[in-house]
Phi, psi and omega in degrees: 000326181301317184296321177292319181298320177298320177295317181298317179299317176303311177301320175303317177299320179290321177299312181304316180297317181295321183290322176303311179300316179294324177294321179289321174302309182304311182297330185272356176277168181287158178294331178294315178297314181305321184271000182283176179294317177298316179298319183291319181295318178303315180292319178300321179286326175300319181292325176293322175299323179294321181292321175297318179295320178300320179296314178299317175300312176301314181301311181294327180291320182287327181286325183286344180290000000 
């Protein structure tokens, strides 16, 4: 189980980096793009990544107890 938890922690780190990059990309786009359908979809996917990250972090915390 420890081996799996280490892999999940590595994935969490990668997801965190991806979220940061996506947020930076979103912030650097025009307000018009941010409010467009593409911008909203982009933001929704970023939010979904955050939800997945939160679930993984919760899971590793529960398993570590």
